C-alpha positions in Angstrom: 0.0 0.0 0.0 2.9 2.4 0.8 4.5 1.7 -2.5 1.3 2.5 -4.4 0.9 5.8 -2.5 4.5 6.8 -3.3 3.9 5.8 -6.9 0.8 8.0 -7.1 2.7 11.0 -5.6 5.5 10.5 -8.0 3.1 10.3 -11.0 1.3 13.4 -9.9 4.6 15.4 -9.4 5.8 14.3 -12.8 2.5 15.3 -14.4 2.9 18.8 -12.8 6.5 19.0 -13.9 5.6 18.1 -17.5 2.8 20.6 -17.5 5.1 23.3 -16.2 7.7 22.5 -18.9 5.1 22.7 -21.6 3.9 26.0 -20.4 7.4 27.3 -20.3 8.1 26.1 -23.8 4.9 27.6 -25.1 5.6 31.0 -23.6 9.3 30.9 -24.5 8.4 30.2 -28.2 5.9 33.1 -28.2 8.5 35.5 -26.8 11.1 34.3 -29.3 8.7 34.7 -32.2 7.8 38.2 -30.9 11.5 39.1 -30.6 12.4 37.9 -34.1 9.4 39.8 -35.5 10.6 43.0 -33.8 14.1 42.4 -35.2 12.7 41.9 -38.7 10.7 45.1 -38.3 13.8 47.0 -37.1 15.8 45.6 -39.9 13.1 46.5 -42.4 13.3 50.1 -41.1 17.1 50.2 -41.6 16.7 48.9 -45.1 14.0 51.5 -45.8 16.4 54.3 -44.5 19.2 53.1 -46.7 16.9 53.0 -49.8 15.8 56.6 -48.9 19.4 57.6 -48.7 20.2 56.0 -52.1 17.2 57.7 -53.7 18.4 61.0 -52.4 21.9 60.5 -53.7 20.7 59.4 -57.1 18.2 62.3 -57.4 21.0 64.7 -56.6 23.3 62.9 -59.0 25.8 62.2 -56.2 27.4 59.2 -57.9 30.3 59.1 -55.4 28.0 58.9 -52.4 25.5 56.6 -54.1 28.3 54.1 -54.8 28.4 53.2 -51.1 24.8 52.0 -51.5 25.2 49.9 -54.6 26.5 46.3 -54.5 29.6 45.5 -56.5 28.7 43.0 -59.3 31.7 43.2 -61.5 34.4 40.7 -62.6 36.4 40.5 -59.4 35.0 37.4 -57.8 36.5 38.3 -54.4 34.4 41.5 -54.3 31.2 40.4 -56.2 28.1 40.4 -53.9 30.4 41.1 -50.9 31.4 44.8 -51.3 29.9 48.1 -52.3 30.9 49.8 -55.5 34.1 52.0 -55.7 33.4 55.2 -57.6 37.0 55.6 -58.5 36.9 52.4 -60.6 35.4 52.9 -64.1 33.5 49.6 -64.1 32.0 50.4 -60.7 31.1 53.9 -61.6 29.3 52.8 -64.8 27.2 50.3 -62.7 26.4 53.0 -60.1 25.3 55.5 -62.8 23.1 52.7 -64.4 21.6 51.9 -61.0 20.9 55.6 -60.3 19.1 55.9 -63.7 16.9 53.0 -62.7 16.2 54.5 -59.3 15.4 57.9 -60.8 13.1 56.3 -63.4 10.8 54.9 -60.7 11.4 57.2 -57.7 12.6 60.7 -58.5 9.4 62.1 -60.1 6.9 60.3 -57.8 4.8 62.5 -55.6 3.7 59.5 -53.4 5.7 56.7 -51.9 3.9 53.7 -50.3 6.1 51.1 -48.6 4.0 48.0 -49.4 5.9 45.0 -48.1 9.3 44.0 -46.6 10.6 40.5 -46.9 13.8 38.5 -47.2 14.9 35.9 -49.7 18.0 33.8 -49.5 19.7 33.2 -52.8 23.1 31.7 -53.8 24.6 35.3 -53.7 23.4 35.9 -50.2 20.4 37.2 -48.2 18.3 39.8 -50.1 16.3 42.3 -48.1 13.4 43.3 -50.4 11.0 46.3 -50.2 8.1 46.4 -52.6 7.4 50.1 -53.0 4.6 51.9 -54.9 5.6 55.1 -56.5 2.4 56.9 -57.6 1.0 54.2 -60.0 4.2 52.3 -60.5 5.6 49.5 -58.3 9.2 48.5 -57.8 11.0 46.0 -55.7 14.4 47.1 -54.3 16.5 44.1 -53.4 19.2 45.1 -50.9 22.1 43.2 -49.4 23.7 44.0 -46.0 27.4 44.9 -46.5 29.5 46.4 -43.7 26.5 47.3 -41.6 24.6 49.1 -44.4 22.1 47.9 -47.0 23.2 48.3 -50.6 21.2 47.9 -53.8 21.7 44.6 -55.5 18.7 44.8 -58.0 15.6 46.7 -58.9 12.6 44.9 -60.5 
């Protein structure tokens, strides 16, 4: 009889323990999900600020400054997708000028800018941080990559 009583107490304590563990796991997962969402929101805001900076440099035709916000996509494999453009290099400068023409086509004359959606997409080149933006009646997707703590333009669709 004593053995059965001890077994019942042990079973009830283990049930309580398992229930507490499940509660902790559930609340911990919710907190982690909330924290990662807040991080994504903050990251999206940083991407947005860097897009705004790039648009400003392109609109003002500040190619040297815009270069720091355009991903290098040239022939040098050690720099490709890992560095920003260098405005002192002819190949880089041409790429930045082209990127600014694209940016200006969609953004410079727009009277309204609506930030529609932020999301990320991992590709072979790296992680892309993408903002879908509506400029008046046109939409564009700015694909940015984080390089040295700043987000630089990799592509516009």
